[in-house]
Structures are given as C-alpha cells and as structure tokens.
DSSP file (Angstrom, degrees, kcal/mol; ACC not computed):
  #  RESIDUE AA STRUCTURE BP1 BP2  ACC     N-H-->O    O-->H-N    N-H-->O    O-->H-N    TCO  KAPPA ALPHA  PHI   PSI    X-CA   Y-CA   Z-CA
    1    1 A X              0   0    0      0, 0.0     2,-0.2     0, 0.0     0, 0.0   0.000 360.0 360.0 360.0 134.8  -36.1 -129.6   91.9
    2    2 A X        -     0   0    0      1,-0.1     2,-0.1     2,-0.0     0, 0.0  -0.446 360.0-119.2 -72.9 141.0  -36.3 -130.7   95.6
    3    3 A X  S    S+     0   0    0     -2,-0.2     2,-0.1     2,-0.1    -1,-0.1  -0.462  72.1  52.0 -73.9 150.3  -39.3 -132.7   96.7
    4    4 A X  S    S-     0   0    0     -2,-0.1     2,-0.5    10,-0.1     9,-0.3  -0.394  83.0 -81.9 113.8 171.2  -41.5 -131.3   99.3
    5    5 A X  E     -A   12   0A   0      7,-3.1     7,-3.9    -2,-0.1     2,-0.7  -0.950  32.2-127.8-118.6 132.5  -43.4 -128.0  100.0
    6    6 A X  E     +A   11   0A   0     -2,-0.5   145,-0.5     5,-0.3     2,-0.4  -0.681  41.4 168.4 -81.9 117.9  -41.7 -125.0  101.4
    7    7 A X  E >   -A   10   0A   0      3,-4.2     3,-1.2    -2,-0.7   145,-0.2  -0.986  58.8 -14.3-140.1 121.8  -43.9 -123.9  104.4
    8    8 A X  T 3  S-     0   0    0     -2,-0.4    -1,-0.1     1,-0.3   144,-0.1   0.875 130.3 -47.1  55.5  42.2  -43.2 -121.4  107.2
    9    9 A X  T 3  S+     0   0    0      1,-0.2     2,-0.3   142,-0.1    -1,-0.3   0.572 125.0  86.6  79.8  11.2  -39.5 -121.2  106.3
   10   10 A X  E <  S-A    7   0A   0     -3,-1.2    -3,-4.2    -5,-0.1     2,-0.6  -0.959  77.7-115.3-137.0 155.3  -39.0 -125.0  106.1
   11   11 A X  E     -A    6   0A   0     -2,-0.3     2,-0.7    -5,-0.3    -5,-0.3  -0.834  26.1-156.3 -94.4 121.8  -39.4 -127.6  103.4
   12   12 A X  E     +A    5   0A   0     -7,-3.9    -7,-3.1    -2,-0.6     2,-0.2  -0.857  20.2 172.0 -98.3 116.1  -42.0 -130.2  104.3
   13   13 A X        +     0   0    0     -2,-0.7     2,-0.4    -9,-0.3    -9,-0.1  -0.693  37.1  48.3-117.6 172.7  -41.5 -133.5  102.5
   14   14 A X  S    S-     0   0    0     -2,-0.2     2,-0.1     4,-0.1   -10,-0.1  -0.779  97.8  -0.8 100.5-144.5  -43.2 -136.8  102.9
   15   15 A X     >  -     0   0    0     -2,-0.4     4,-1.8     1,-0.1     3,-0.2  -0.426  63.5-117.0 -85.9 158.5  -47.0 -137.3  102.9
   16   16 A X  H  > S+     0   0    0      1,-0.2     4,-3.0     2,-0.2     5,-0.2   0.878 114.5  61.9 -56.4 -39.0  -49.6 -134.6  102.6
   17   17 A X  H  > S+     0   0    0      1,-0.2     4,-2.0     2,-0.2    -1,-0.2   0.915 103.9  46.9 -57.7 -44.2  -50.7 -135.6  106.1
   18   18 A X  H  > S+     0   0    0      2,-0.2     4,-2.1     1,-0.2    -1,-0.2   0.901 111.3  51.5 -67.3 -38.0  -47.4 -134.7  107.6
   19   19 A X  H  X S+     0   0    0     -4,-1.8     4,-2.3     1,-0.2    -2,-0.2   0.939 113.0  45.3 -60.6 -47.7  -47.4 -131.3  105.7
   20   20 A X  H  X S+     0   0    0     -4,-3.0     4,-2.6     1,-0.2    -2,-0.2   0.825 109.3  56.1 -70.5 -29.4  -50.9 -130.5  107.0
   21   21 A X  H  X S+     0   0    0     -4,-2.0     4,-2.0    -5,-0.2    -1,-0.2   0.925 109.7  46.1 -61.8 -46.8  -49.9 -131.6  110.6
   22   22 A X  H  X S+     0   0    0     -4,-2.1     4,-2.3     2,-0.2    -2,-0.2   0.878 111.4  52.2 -66.7 -39.7  -47.1 -129.1  110.5
   23   23 A X  H  X S+     0   0    0     -4,-2.3     4,-3.2     1,-0.2     5,-0.3   0.934 109.2  50.1 -61.4 -46.2  -49.4 -126.5  109.1
   24   24 A X  H  X S+     0   0    0     -4,-2.6     4,-1.7     1,-0.2    -2,-0.2   0.873 111.7  47.8 -61.3 -39.1  -51.9 -127.1  111.9
   25   25 A X  H  X S+     0   0    0     -4,-2.0     4,-1.5     2,-0.2    -1,-0.2   0.934 116.2  43.3 -68.7 -45.0  -49.2 -126.8  114.6
   26   26 A X  H  X S+     0   0    0     -4,-2.3     4,-0.9     1,-0.2    -2,-0.2   0.920 113.3  50.4 -70.8 -44.5  -47.8 -123.6  113.1
   27   27 A X  H >X S+     0   0    0     -4,-3.2     4,-0.7     1,-0.2     3,-0.5   0.857 107.0  55.0 -68.5 -31.3  -51.2 -121.9  112.4
   28   28 A X  H >< S+     0   0    0     -4,-1.7     3,-0.7    -5,-0.3    -1,-0.2   0.895 106.5  52.7 -63.1 -38.2  -52.3 -122.7  116.0
   29   29 A X  H 3< S+     0   0    0     -4,-1.5    -1,-0.2     1,-0.2    -2,-0.2   0.702  94.8  71.4 -70.5 -17.6  -49.2 -120.8  117.2
   30   30 A X  H <X S-     0   0    0     -4,-0.9     4,-0.5    -3,-0.5    -1,-0.2   0.832  96.8-138.2 -70.1 -31.3  -50.0 -117.7  115.1
   31   31 A X  H <X  -     0   0    0     -3,-0.7     4,-1.9    -4,-0.7     3,-0.2   0.194  20.7 -85.6  85.8 150.8  -52.9 -116.7  117.3
   32   32 A X  H  > S+     0   0    0      1,-0.2     4,-1.4     2,-0.2    -1,-0.1   0.848 122.0  58.1 -66.1 -36.4  -56.3 -115.4  116.4
   33   33 A X  H  4 S+     0   0    0      1,-0.2     3,-0.3     2,-0.2    -1,-0.2   0.929 111.1  41.4 -57.9 -47.0  -55.4 -111.8  116.1
   34   34 A X  H >< S+     0   0    0     -4,-0.5     3,-1.2    -3,-0.2     4,-0.3   0.837 110.8  57.4 -71.7 -34.0  -52.7 -112.6  113.4
   35   35 A X  H 3< S+     0   0    0     -4,-1.9     3,-0.3     1,-0.2    -1,-0.2   0.793 106.9  49.5 -64.4 -26.5  -55.0 -115.1  111.6
   36   36 A X  T >X S+     0   0    0     -4,-1.4     4,-1.1    -3,-0.3     3,-0.8   0.361  79.4 103.4 -96.8   4.2  -57.6 -112.4  111.1
   37   37 A X  H <> S+     0   0    0     -3,-1.2     4,-0.7     1,-0.3     3,-0.5   0.897  80.2  49.0 -52.6 -48.9  -55.3 -109.7  109.7
   38   38 A X  H 3> S+     0   0    0     32,-0.3     4,-0.6    -4,-0.3    -1,-0.3   0.725 101.0  65.5 -72.2 -18.2  -56.4 -110.1  106.1
   39   39 A X  H X> S+     0   0    0     -3,-0.8     3,-1.1    31,-0.3     4,-0.6   0.914  94.3  58.7 -66.5 -38.0  -60.1 -110.0  107.0
   40   40 A X  H >< S+     0   0    0     -4,-1.1     3,-0.8    -3,-0.5    -1,-0.2   0.799  93.1  67.9 -64.2 -25.8  -59.8 -106.3  108.2
   41   41 A X  H 3< S+     0   0    0     -4,-0.7    -1,-0.3     1,-0.3    -2,-0.2   0.890  95.8  55.1 -58.8 -38.3  -58.6 -105.3  104.7
   42   42 A X  H << S-     0   0    0     -3,-1.1    -1,-0.3    -4,-0.6    -2,-0.2   0.736 101.9-139.7 -67.4 -24.2  -62.1 -106.1  103.3
   43   43 A X  S << S+     0   0    0     -3,-0.8    -3,-0.1    -4,-0.6    -1,-0.1   0.250  85.5  76.4  85.7 -14.6  -63.6 -103.7  105.8
   44   44 A X  S    S-     0   0    0     -5,-0.4    -4,-0.1     2,-0.2     3,-0.1   0.407  96.5-123.5-111.8   3.4  -66.6 -105.9  106.7
   45   45 A X  S    S+     0   0    0     -6,-0.6     2,-0.3     1,-0.2    -5,-0.1   0.446  70.9 128.1  74.7  -1.4  -64.9 -108.4  108.9
   46   46 A X        -     0   0    0     -7,-0.2    -1,-0.2     1,-0.1    -2,-0.2  -0.672  65.8-110.1 -90.1 143.3  -66.2 -111.2  106.7
   47   47 A X        -     0   0    0     -2,-0.3    25,-0.2    -3,-0.1     2,-0.1  -0.402  33.4-117.7 -68.7 144.1  -63.7 -113.8  105.3
   48   48 A X        -     0   0    0     -2,-0.1    25,-2.4    45,-0.0     2,-0.6  -0.448  20.0-123.6 -76.3 158.6  -63.1 -113.6  101.5
   49   49 A X  E     -b   73   0B   0     23,-0.2    44,-2.8    -2,-0.1    45,-1.4  -0.931  35.4-171.1-104.2 119.3  -64.0 -116.6   99.4
   50   50 A X  E     -bc  74  94B   0     23,-2.6    25,-1.8    -2,-0.6     2,-0.6  -0.943  18.8-151.2-124.4 126.6  -60.9 -117.7   97.5
   51   51 A X  E     -bc  75  95B   0     43,-2.6    45,-3.2    -2,-0.5     2,-0.7  -0.869  12.3-157.6 -95.0 120.4  -60.5 -120.2   94.7
   52   52 A X  E     -bc  76  96B   0     23,-2.7    25,-2.4    -2,-0.6     2,-0.8  -0.888   5.8-166.4-101.6 113.7  -57.1 -121.9   94.7
   53   53 A X  E     +bc  77  97B   0     43,-2.9    45,-2.3    -2,-0.7     2,-0.3  -0.860  28.3 140.5-106.5 102.6  -56.3 -123.2   91.2
   54   54 A X        -     0   0    0     23,-2.1    47,-0.1    -2,-0.8     6,-0.1  -0.993  40.8-155.4-147.4 130.3  -53.3 -125.6   91.4
   55   55 A X  S    S+     0   0    0     -2,-0.3     2,-0.8    45,-0.3    -1,-0.1   0.752  77.4  84.6 -82.4 -21.3  -52.7 -128.9   89.6
   56   56 A X  S  > S-     0   0    0      1,-0.2     4,-2.7     2,-0.0     3,-0.2  -0.714  71.8-152.0 -81.0 108.3  -50.3 -130.4   92.1
   57   57 A X  H  > S+     0   0    0     -2,-0.8     4,-2.8     1,-0.2     5,-0.2   0.848  92.0  48.9 -49.6 -45.2  -52.6 -132.0   94.8
   58   58 A X  H  > S+     0   0    0      1,-0.2     4,-2.1     2,-0.2    -1,-0.2   0.916 114.3  44.3 -67.9 -44.9  -50.2 -131.6   97.7
   59   59 A X  H  > S+     0   0    0     -3,-0.2     4,-2.5     2,-0.2     5,-0.2   0.901 113.6  51.8 -61.8 -42.1  -49.5 -127.9   96.9
   60   60 A X  H  X S+     0   0    0     -4,-2.7     4,-2.8     1,-0.2    -2,-0.2   0.950 111.4  46.9 -60.4 -49.6  -53.2 -127.2   96.4
   61   61 A X  H  X S+     0   0    0     -4,-2.8     4,-1.9    -5,-0.2    -1,-0.2   0.878 114.0  46.3 -66.7 -37.6  -54.1 -128.8   99.8
   62   62 A X  H  X S+     0   0    0     -4,-2.1     4,-2.3     2,-0.2    -1,-0.2   0.891 113.6  49.5 -72.3 -36.0  -51.4 -127.0  101.7
   63   63 A X  H  X S+     0   0    0     -4,-2.5     4,-2.8     2,-0.2     5,-0.2   0.934 109.8  51.1 -64.8 -45.4  -52.3 -123.6  100.0
   64   64 A X  H  X S+     0   0    0     -4,-2.8     4,-2.4    -5,-0.2    -1,-0.2   0.917 112.3  47.2 -57.7 -42.3  -56.0 -124.2  100.8
   65   65 A X  H  X S+     0   0    0     -4,-1.9     4,-2.0    -5,-0.2    -1,-0.2   0.899 111.3  50.4 -68.6 -38.2  -55.0 -124.8  104.5
   66   66 A X  H  X S+     0   0    0     -4,-2.3     4,-1.1     2,-0.2    -2,-0.2   0.922 111.3  48.2 -67.5 -43.9  -52.7 -121.8  104.6
   67   67 A X  H ><>S+     0   0    0     -4,-2.8     5,-1.6     1,-0.2     3,-0.5   0.916 111.1  50.8 -60.6 -44.1  -55.5 -119.5  103.2
   68   68 A X  H ><5S+     0   0    0     -4,-2.4     3,-1.8    -5,-0.2    -1,-0.2   0.870 105.5  56.7 -61.9 -36.3  -58.0 -121.0  105.7
   69   69 A X  H 3<5S+     0   0    0     -4,-2.0    -1,-0.2     1,-0.3    -2,-0.2   0.769 100.7  58.4 -67.4 -23.1  -55.4 -120.2  108.5
   70   70 A X  T <<5S-     0   0    0     -4,-1.1   -32,-0.3    -3,-0.5    -1,-0.3   0.391 128.5-100.8 -85.5   3.6  -55.5 -116.7  107.3
   71   71 A X  T < 5S+     0   0    0     -3,-1.8     2,-0.3     1,-0.3    -3,-0.2   0.621  79.6 123.9  94.9  17.0  -59.2 -116.7  108.0
   72   72 A X      < -     0   0    0     -5,-1.6     2,-0.3   -25,-0.2    -1,-0.3  -0.701  61.3-113.2-110.6 157.5  -60.7 -117.1  104.6
   73   73 A X  E     -b   49   0B   0    -25,-2.4   -23,-2.6    -2,-0.3     2,-0.3  -0.674  40.0-163.3 -81.6 142.5  -63.1 -119.6  102.9
   74   74 A X  E     -b   50   0B   0     -2,-0.3     2,-0.3   -25,-0.2   -23,-0.2  -0.940  22.9-178.1-132.1 152.2  -61.5 -121.7  100.2
   75   75 A X  E     -b   51   0B   0    -25,-1.8   -23,-2.7    -2,-0.3     2,-0.3  -0.978  21.5-143.7-139.4 143.4  -62.4 -124.0   97.3
   76   76 A X  E     -b   52   0B   0     -2,-0.3     2,-0.3   -25,-0.2   -23,-0.2  -0.806  13.1-173.0-109.5 150.0  -59.8 -125.8   95.2
   77   77 A X  E     -b   53   0B   0    -25,-2.4   -23,-2.1    -2,-0.3     3,-0.1  -0.992  16.7-151.5-139.5 143.6  -59.6 -126.6   91.5
   78   78 A X  S    S+     0   0    0     -2,-0.3    24,-0.4   -25,-0.2     2,-0.3   0.630  74.9   6.4 -90.4 -18.4  -57.1 -128.8   89.7
   79   79 A X  S  > S-     0   0    0     22,-0.1     4,-1.9    23,-0.1     5,-0.1  -0.910  82.7 -89.4-154.9-179.5  -57.1 -127.2   86.3
   80   80 A X  H  > S+     0   0    0     -2,-0.3     4,-2.7    24,-0.2     5,-0.2   0.879 118.6  53.6 -67.6 -40.5  -58.5 -124.2   84.3
   81   81 A X  H  > S+     0   0    0      2,-0.2     4,-2.3     1,-0.2    -1,-0.2   0.922 110.9  46.5 -62.8 -43.2  -61.7 -125.9   83.1
   82   82 A X  H  > S+     0   0    0      1,-0.2     4,-2.1     2,-0.2    -1,-0.2   0.896 113.2  50.5 -64.6 -40.3  -62.7 -126.8   86.7
   83   83 A X  H  X S+     0   0    0     -4,-1.9     4,-2.5     2,-0.2    -2,-0.2   0.918 109.9  48.5 -63.1 -44.7  -61.8 -123.3   87.8
   84   84 A X  H  X S+     0   0    0     -4,-2.7     4,-2.1     2,-0.2    -2,-0.2   0.892 110.1  52.0 -64.6 -41.6  -63.9 -121.6   85.1
   85   85 A X  H  X S+     0   0    0     -4,-2.3     4,-1.1     1,-0.2    -1,-0.2   0.931 112.8  45.9 -63.5 -41.4  -66.9 -123.9   85.9
   86   86 A X  H >X S+     0   0    0     -4,-2.1     4,-2.4     1,-0.2     3,-0.6   0.921 112.3  50.0 -63.4 -44.2  -66.7 -122.9   89.6
   87   87 A X  H 3< S+     0   0    0     -4,-2.5    -1,-0.2     1,-0.2    -2,-0.2   0.786 110.4  51.1 -66.0 -30.3  -66.2 -119.2   88.8
   88   88 A X  H 3< S+     0   0    0     -4,-2.1    -1,-0.2    -5,-0.2    -2,-0.2   0.729 119.8  34.1 -76.1 -22.1  -69.3 -119.3   86.5
   89   89 A X  H << S+     0   0    0     -4,-1.1     2,-0.3    -3,-0.6    -2,-0.2   0.677 119.5  39.8-109.1 -25.2  -71.6 -120.9   89.0
   90   90 A X  S  < S-     0   0    0     -4,-2.4     2,-0.3    -5,-0.2    -1,-0.2  -0.959  79.3-112.5-132.4 146.0  -70.4 -119.5   92.4
   91   91 A X        +     0   0    0     -2,-0.3     2,-0.3    -3,-0.1    29,-0.1  -0.603  36.1 176.8 -80.0 135.2  -69.2 -116.1   93.6
   92   92 A X        -     0   0    0     27,-0.4   -42,-0.2    -2,-0.3     3,-0.1  -0.945  29.8-150.1-129.5 153.4  -65.5 -115.7   94.7
   93   93 A X  S    S+     0   0    0    -44,-2.8    28,-1.8     1,-0.3     2,-0.3   0.740  83.6  13.4 -89.4 -31.7  -63.6 -112.7   95.8
   94   94 A X  E     -cd  50 121B   0    -45,-1.4   -43,-2.6    26,-0.2     2,-0.5  -0.995  55.9-152.0-150.7 140.3  -60.2 -113.9   94.4
   95   95 A X  E     -cd  51 122B   0     26,-2.6    28,-2.2    -2,-0.3     2,-0.9  -0.981  12.0-158.2-111.6 117.3  -58.9 -116.6   92.1
   96   96 A X  E     -cd  52 123B   0    -45,-3.2   -43,-2.9    -2,-0.5     2,-0.5  -0.844  21.8-165.1 -96.1 100.5  -55.4 -117.6   93.0
   97   97 A X  E     -cd  53 124B   0     26,-3.0    28,-2.7    -2,-0.9     2,-0.2  -0.794  18.7-141.3-105.3 122.0  -54.2 -119.1   89.6
   98   98 A X  E     - d   0 125B   0    -45,-2.3    28,-0.2    -2,-0.5     8,-0.2  -0.528  18.2-138.2 -67.1 143.2  -51.1 -121.2   89.1
   99   99 A X  S    S+     0   0    0     26,-2.5     7,-2.0     1,-0.2     2,-0.9   0.907  90.6  56.0 -73.4 -40.9  -49.5 -120.2   85.7
  100  100 A X  B     +F  105   0C   0     25,-0.3   -45,-0.3     5,-0.2     2,-0.3  -0.795  69.2 160.6-102.1  97.6  -48.7 -123.8   84.5
  101  101 A X        -     0   0    0     -2,-0.9   -22,-0.1     3,-0.6   -23,-0.0  -0.788  46.9-117.7-108.8 156.8  -51.9 -125.8   84.5
  102  102 A X  S    S+     0   0    0    -24,-0.4     3,-0.1    -2,-0.3   -23,-0.1   0.822 108.5  30.3 -68.9 -30.1  -52.4 -129.0   82.5
  103  103 A X  S    S-     0   0    0      1,-0.4     2,-0.3    -3,-0.0    -1,-0.2   0.781 133.1 -12.2-100.4 -29.9  -55.2 -127.8   80.2
  104  104 A X  S    S-     0   0    0     -5,-0.0    -3,-0.6     0, 0.0    -1,-0.4  -0.951  78.0 -91.3-160.0 164.4  -54.5 -124.1   79.9
  105  105 A X  B  >  -F  100   0C   0     -2,-0.3     4,-2.2    -5,-0.1    -5,-0.2  -0.490  32.8-115.2 -84.2 159.0  -52.3 -121.5   81.5
  106  106 A X  H  > S+     0   0    0     -7,-2.0     4,-2.7     1,-0.2    -7,-0.2   0.868 119.4  58.0 -53.0 -38.4  -53.4 -119.4   84.5
  107  107 A X  H  > S+     0   0    0     -8,-0.4     4,-2.2     1,-0.2    -1,-0.2   0.896 104.3  50.0 -63.7 -39.6  -53.0 -116.4   82.2
  108  108 A X  H  > S+     0   0    0      2,-0.2     4,-2.1    -9,-0.2    -1,-0.2   0.894 109.3  51.6 -64.4 -39.6  -55.5 -118.0   79.8
  109  109 A X  H  X S+     0   0    0     -4,-2.2     4,-2.4     1,-0.2    -2,-0.2   0.961 110.3  49.7 -55.6 -53.1  -57.9 -118.5   82.7
  110  110 A X  H  X S+     0   0    0     -4,-2.7     4,-2.3     1,-0.2    -2,-0.2   0.866 108.2  53.0 -59.2 -39.7  -57.5 -114.8   83.6
  111  111 A X  H  X S+     0   0    0     -4,-2.2     4,-3.0     2,-0.2    -1,-0.2   0.906 109.6  48.0 -66.4 -39.1  -58.2 -113.7   80.0
  112  112 A X  H  X S+     0   0    0     -4,-2.1     4,-2.2     2,-0.2    -2,-0.2   0.891 110.0  53.6 -67.0 -38.1  -61.5 -115.8   80.0
  113  113 A X  H  <>S+     0   0    0     -4,-2.4     5,-2.2     2,-0.2     4,-0.2   0.928 113.3  43.5 -55.9 -47.4  -62.4 -114.2   83.4
  114  114 A X  H ><5S+     0   0    0     -4,-2.3     3,-1.3     1,-0.2    -2,-0.2   0.936 114.2  48.8 -65.5 -49.4  -61.8 -110.8   81.8
  115  115 A X  H 3<5S+     0   0    0     -4,-3.0    -1,-0.2     1,-0.3    -2,-0.2   0.809 114.9  44.5 -62.5 -31.7  -63.7 -111.6   78.6
  116  116 A X  T 3<5S-     0   0    0     -4,-2.2    -1,-0.3    -5,-0.2    -2,-0.2   0.350 106.9-126.7 -94.8   5.6  -66.7 -113.0   80.4
  117  117 A X  T < 5 +     0   0    0     -3,-1.3     2,-0.3    -4,-0.2    -3,-0.2   0.846  41.3 176.8  51.1  40.4  -66.7 -110.1   82.9
  118  118 A X      < -     0   0    0     -5,-2.2     2,-1.8    -6,-0.2    -1,-0.2  -0.583  34.0-123.3 -73.9 133.2  -66.7 -112.5   85.8
  119  119 A X        +     0   0    0     -2,-0.3   -27,-0.4   -32,-0.1     2,-0.3  -0.556  68.1 111.6 -83.0  80.4  -66.5 -110.5   89.0
  120  120 A X        -     0   0    0     -2,-1.8   -26,-0.2   -29,-0.1   -27,-0.1  -0.983  62.5-124.5-152.6 136.4  -63.4 -111.8   90.7
  121  121 A X  E     -d   94   0B   0    -28,-1.8   -26,-2.6    -2,-0.3     2,-0.4  -0.477  29.9-143.8 -76.5 154.4  -60.0 -110.5   91.4
  122  122 A X  E     +d   95   0B   0    -28,-0.2    23,-0.4    -2,-0.1     2,-0.3  -0.972  21.4 174.3-124.6 135.8  -56.9 -112.5   90.1
  123  123 A X  E     -d   96   0B   0    -28,-2.2   -26,-3.0    -2,-0.4     2,-0.3  -0.970  23.7-134.9-132.4 151.8  -53.5 -113.2   91.5
  124  124 A X  E     -de  97 146B   0     21,-3.0    23,-2.9    -2,-0.3     2,-0.4  -0.812  12.4-164.7-111.9 149.7  -51.0 -115.5   89.9
  125  125 A X  E     +de  98 147B   0    -28,-2.7   -26,-2.5    -2,-0.3     2,-0.3  -0.979  15.3 173.2-125.6 138.2  -48.8 -118.2   91.4
  126  126 A X  E     - e   0 148B   0     21,-2.2    23,-3.4    -2,-0.4     4,-0.1  -1.000  36.0-171.0-148.2 153.2  -45.8 -119.8   89.7
  127  127 A X        +     0   0    0     -2,-0.3     3,-0.1    21,-0.2    -1,-0.1   0.258  67.8 104.5-112.6   1.2  -42.9 -122.2   90.3
  128  128 A X  S    S-     0   0    0      1,-0.2     2,-0.4     2,-0.1    21,-0.1  -0.205  98.5 -60.9 -76.1 173.4  -41.4 -121.2   86.9
  129  129 A X     >  -     0   0    0      1,-0.2     4,-1.6     2,-0.1     3,-0.3  -0.438  56.9-151.3 -57.8 110.5  -38.3 -118.9   86.5
  130  130 A X  H  > S+     0   0    0     -2,-0.4     4,-3.9     1,-0.2     5,-0.3   0.859  84.0  62.5 -61.2 -42.1  -39.9 -115.9   88.1
  131  131 A X  H  > S+     0   0    0      1,-0.2     4,-1.9     2,-0.2    -1,-0.2   0.917 108.4  40.7 -57.9 -46.4  -38.0 -113.2   86.3
  132  132 A X  H  > S+     0   0    0     -3,-0.3     4,-2.0     1,-0.2    -1,-0.2   0.915 119.3  45.9 -65.9 -41.8  -39.4 -114.2   82.8
  133  133 A X  H  X S+     0   0    0     -4,-1.6     4,-2.7     2,-0.2     5,-0.3   0.902 109.6  54.3 -70.1 -39.4  -42.8 -114.7   84.1
  134  134 A X  H  X S+     0   0    0     -4,-3.9     4,-2.5     1,-0.2    -1,-0.2   0.910 109.4  48.5 -59.1 -42.1  -42.8 -111.5   86.1
  135  135 A X  H  X S+     0   0    0     -4,-1.9     4,-1.9    -5,-0.3    -1,-0.2   0.915 112.2  47.9 -63.8 -45.3  -41.9 -109.5   83.0
  136  136 A X  H  X S+     0   0    0     -4,-2.0     4,-2.3     1,-0.2     5,-0.3   0.915 115.2  45.0 -62.8 -42.3  -44.6 -111.2   80.9
  137  137 A X  H  X S+     0   0    0     -4,-2.7     4,-3.5     2,-0.2     7,-0.2   0.867 108.4  57.3 -70.1 -35.4  -47.2 -110.6   83.6
  138  138 A X  H  < S+     0   0    0     -4,-2.5     4,-0.3    -5,-0.3    -1,-0.2   0.914 112.3  42.4 -58.8 -41.1  -46.1 -107.0   84.1
  139  139 A X  H  < S+     0   0    0     -4,-1.9     3,-0.3    -5,-0.2    -2,-0.2   0.928 128.5  28.1 -72.6 -44.8  -46.7 -106.3   80.5
  140  140 A X  H  < S+     0   0    0     -4,-2.3    -2,-0.2     1,-0.2    -3,-0.2   0.806 136.7  20.8 -86.9 -34.5  -50.0 -108.2   80.3
  141  141 A X    ><  +     0   0    0     -4,-3.5     3,-1.7    -5,-0.3    -1,-0.2  -0.504  65.0 165.5-136.8  64.9  -51.4 -108.0   83.8
  142  142 A X  T 3  S+     0   0    0     -3,-0.3    -1,-0.1    -4,-0.3    -4,-0.1   0.685  75.9  49.7 -63.2 -20.8  -49.7 -105.0   85.5
  143  143 A X  T 3  S+     0   0    0      2,-0.1     2,-0.3    20,-0.0    -1,-0.3   0.470  90.5  95.7 -98.0  -3.1  -52.2 -104.8   88.5
  144  144 A X  S <  S-     0   0    0     -3,-1.7   -21,-0.2    -7,-0.2     2,-0.1  -0.709  72.8-123.6 -95.0 142.4  -52.1 -108.5   89.4
  145  145 A X        -     0   0    0    -23,-0.4   -21,-3.0    -2,-0.3     2,-0.4  -0.421  17.5-147.2 -75.1 151.8  -49.9 -109.9   92.2
  146  146 A X  E     -e  124   0B   0    -23,-0.2     2,-0.6    -2,-0.1   -21,-0.2  -0.995   6.5-163.2-124.3 125.6  -47.4 -112.8   91.5
  147  147 A X  E     -e  125   0B   0    -23,-2.9   -21,-2.2    -2,-0.4     2,-0.4  -0.948  12.4-148.3-109.3 118.1  -46.7 -115.3   94.2
  148  148 A X  E     -e  126   0B   0     -2,-0.6     2,-0.3   -23,-0.2   -21,-0.2  -0.716  27.7 -95.3 -93.3 133.1  -43.5 -117.3   93.6
  149  149 A X  S    S+     0   0    0    -23,-3.4     2,-0.1    -2,-0.4   -19,-0.1  -0.658 105.3  46.4 -83.5 145.1  -43.2 -120.9   94.8
  150  150 A X  S    S+     0   0    0     -2,-0.3     2,-0.3  -144,-0.2    -2,-0.1   0.634  85.7 171.5 -69.3 146.1  -42.0 -121.9   97.2
  151  151 A X        -     0   0    0   -145,-0.5  -143,-0.2    -2,-0.1     2,-0.2  -0.879  24.8-135.2-124.5 160.5  -43.8 -119.3   99.3
  152  152 A X     >  -     0   0    0     -2,-0.3     4,-2.2  -145,-0.2     5,-0.2  -0.609  35.2-101.7-104.5 169.5  -44.2 -118.6  103.0
  153  153 A X  H  > S+     0   0    0      1,-0.2     4,-2.9    -2,-0.2     5,-0.2   0.891 123.2  54.8 -59.1 -42.0  -47.3 -117.7  104.9
  154  154 A X  H  > S+     0   0    0      2,-0.2     4,-2.3     1,-0.2    -1,-0.2   0.893 107.9  50.1 -58.4 -41.2  -46.2 -114.0  105.0
  155  155 A X  H  > S+     0   0    0      2,-0.2     4,-2.0     1,-0.2    -2,-0.2   0.945 112.4  46.7 -64.2 -46.9  -45.8 -114.0  101.1
  156  156 A X  H  X S+     0   0    0     -4,-2.2     4,-2.4     1,-0.2    -2,-0.2   0.910 111.4  51.7 -62.9 -43.7  -49.3 -115.5  100.7
  157  157 A X  H  X S+     0   0    0     -4,-2.9     4,-2.5     1,-0.2    -1,-0.2   0.901 108.3  51.2 -56.0 -45.0  -50.7 -113.0  103.2
  158  158 A X  H  X S+     0   0    0     -4,-2.3     4,-2.1     1,-0.2    -1,-0.2   0.879 110.2  49.7 -64.3 -39.0  -49.2 -110.0  101.3
  159  159 A X  H  X S+     0   0    0     -4,-2.0     4,-2.3     2,-0.2    -1,-0.2   0.916 111.7  47.7 -67.1 -42.8  -50.6 -111.3   98.0
  160  160 A X  H  X S+     0   0    0     -4,-2.4     4,-2.4     1,-0.2    -2,-0.2   0.896 112.1  49.4 -64.4 -38.6  -54.1 -111.6   99.5
  161  161 A X  H  < S+     0   0    0     -4,-2.5    -1,-0.2     1,-0.2    -2,-0.2   0.902 114.3  45.0 -67.8 -37.9  -54.0 -108.2  101.1
  162  162 A X  H  < S+     0   0    0     -4,-2.1    -2,-0.2    -5,-0.2    -1,-0.2   0.879 119.0  43.3 -70.1 -36.1  -52.8 -106.6   97.8
  163  163 A X  H  <        0   0    0     -4,-2.3    -2,-0.2     1,-0.2    -1,-0.2   0.792 360.0 360.0 -85.4 -30.7  -55.5 -108.6   95.7
  164  164 A X     <        0   0    0     -4,-2.4    -1,-0.2    -5,-0.2    -2,-0.1   0.485 360.0 360.0 -84.5 360.0  -58.6 -108.3   97.9
C-alpha cells in the first residue's frame, strides 16, 4: 500500500504538517459558498457536529480538517471505546466510523449506538476491499453510507449530505 493520504485528487505524503498545509491551500481556494454547501442540507444553517473515528492519526487529522473545510464542527476519536465515551456524553449529528479499529469494528460501534438508542447518524469509512465490505454493510446497514479510502473532498461531501 502506498504511503500518504489521497487528498483533492493527489497523494500527500510526508509529514502531517505538509498534508494540512496542502489542505489549507486547497480549502481556501474552494471559496465560502462551496464550503457551506453541506450546511444548507440541515435546513437551519448551523454546522453539524461530526465525530470522526479513525485509528490512523494522519488520516484522522486530515479528515477532521476536510470536514471543518466543509463548514462543520469536528471531534476526533482513535478507537471505538473513545468514540462511545464521547457519544454517551456529548451530542453529535454524525459519527463517521472507520470499519477497522484497534479495539472493535466500526460496525460493532454502530451496533452499540443502535442498542443504546444514541441519537446520532452513522456513516462508515474503510480502506479494506470495498466490494466485500459494501456487501456486508448493505445486508446489515442498508441505509448507512460507505466512504472508501482514499477519498476526495467531493466524496466526503456526498457522504455528509446523504447522512445528515
């Protein structure tokens, strides 16, 4: 697997700082109108509060920055236990769950969310072979979006718009 993060149609490798610098440059170029597109979907003009659950620090930080660039508030979690603690204590509009987490799967986190009746929408992210994951998720979670890594800002925006 190639090192780096696929961001805005290119692979960003090296330090997290260089990836975030690139993100900052590109997001500035997008313009305010485009950055606020996903806000209008909610109907109240307010940013959504999104929990990004990703165990890879670089991917988590870039995803948090991308979600912020789309005009939303973000919080990051490195594993399922941290995500569940945050979801139980604070309100979120969406949990963006990586499928492969170190302590439990994103699907297990979603099951706990459902069993505990936590009021949060769920979308899944994966870098695994998407076809097999997509089939499993379609059977178990037919209404949840799946975002395949590496993803572009447009892909992330589409998942947010579908999920919020």
